[in-house]
C-alpha positions in Angstrom: -24.6 1.9 -47.9 -27.0 -0.7 -46.2 -24.4 -0.7 -43.4 -25.1 2.7 -42.5 -28.7 2.6 -43.3 -28.9 -0.3 -40.6 -26.8 2.1 -38.0 -28.8 5.0 -38.3 -31.6 2.5 -37.1 -32.4 3.6 -33.8 -32.6 0.1 -32.5 -29.8 -1.0 -34.0 -27.4 1.8 -32.2 -29.5 0.4 -28.9 -28.9 -3.0 -29.5 -25.2 -2.4 -30.0 -25.0 -0.3 -26.7 -26.6 -2.8 -24.8 -23.8 -5.0 -25.8 -20.7 -3.3 -25.4 -22.6 -2.4 -22.3 -22.3 -6.5 -21.3 -19.1 -6.8 -22.8 -17.4 -4.1 -20.3 -19.0 -5.7 -17.6 -18.0 -9.2 -17.7 -14.6 -7.4 -18.3 -14.5 -5.8 -15.3 -16.7 -9.0 -13.8 -13.8 -10.9 -14.5 -10.8 -8.2 -13.1 -12.7 -8.0 -9.8 -12.3 -12.1 -9.6 -8.7 -11.9 -10.7 -8.4 -9.4 -8.2 -10.1 -10.6 -4.7 -9.2 -14.0 -5.5 -5.5 -12.6 -5.9 -5.9 -11.3 -2.7 -6.2 -13.7 -0.3 -3.4 -15.3 -1.1 -1.5 -11.9 0.1 -2.9 -12.5 4.0 -0.9 -13.1 7.3 -2.3 -15.0 9.8 -2.0 -13.5 13.2 1.4 -15.2 13.9 3.2 -13.7 11.1 1.6 -10.7 11.9 2.8 -10.8 15.4 6.8 -11.3 13.8 6.6 -8.0 12.2 5.1 -5.9 15.2 8.0 -7.5 17.1 10.8 -6.6 14.6 9.1 -3.3 14.0 9.2 -2.6 18.1 12.6 -4.1 18.6 13.5 -1.0 15.5 12.4 1.6 17.0 9.2 2.3 14.8 6.8 1.5 16.8 6.7 1.9 21.2 6.0 -1.2 24.2 2.4 0.5 24.5 1.9 0.5 20.6 2.7 -3.0 20.9 0.7 -4.2 23.7 -2.2 -2.8 22.1 -1.9 -4.6 18.5 -1.0 -7.8 20.6 -4.4 -7.5 22.0 -6.4 -6.9 19.2 -4.3 -9.5 17.5 -5.7 -11.8 20.7 -9.2 -11.0 20.2 -9.5 -11.2 16.4 -8.1 -14.9 16.7 -10.6 -15.0 19.7 -13.3 -13.9 17.3 -12.5 -15.5 14.9 -12.5 -19.4 16.7 
């Protein structure tokens, strides 16, 4: 069989290995690009975050001191982005 003889050649094996590696790399690249694009859509604004933390404070999940610290951090972050 000529296929078995061809596959026994080390150059053919190396070429097929490189081809397989390139295919796996391309698939991984496209998966990462899709995940990164979808994660940008999920980001909330500082205003949305403040509403969520205010709700957590009202429900007792965080205390007033923690809320003030979060509020200061979000304000500093907003000033740094402006």
